[in-house]
Steps between C-alpha positions, in 0.01 A plus 500: 500500500790662311479865407717761326664236277416322177386142531605214273823674405866469596607768750828636630406606855781753542372687194159558661630795707740773394747686720404854597752737652456537875209257519380153583263382226262207538255305288254264667437177309280314752314619810248286687441345844761227442786650301646831389757526221673827410797600285712789632781719370716698744722787400838500677458626856121460507333288766188358655524569872460239771162329507354152555284293265192297590638200311828337406675712236733359234716739297700408192739760363456526123779752433766679707546471877288595801557511873232336711486538877287227656457483875816710538711271278639642172495305172644614167297333226610502136350408165364145504502470880194461723434590863207401722380758752278334764154627591489774766881545506596866435694550179625782275633519143773733369643550151875443532491570127213513254320169528176320419326230697193281503314485831254220576314505832301191604226552758 
């Protein structure tokens, strides 16, 4: 089920993706019919434009701070904080500063 990571070893999730200037970088860890798990890094000022997911999405910021717009409401989420974005509700993500997050979508 898991891919792109070593099994039976201790991991630091925020170290799985590096920052790249002017980019959003992602690494998929799980992708199937029930769940998707991805680690992202955002350079400052980079974004994922408004879209909707086919399942409930949970983001946990691993480092830095991001701005999440969910159904028109703005949330600033910092390291150690988690936000749930409901299925089919439009949302967008913006790098207020460089930040990393874990995204888990349950279908």
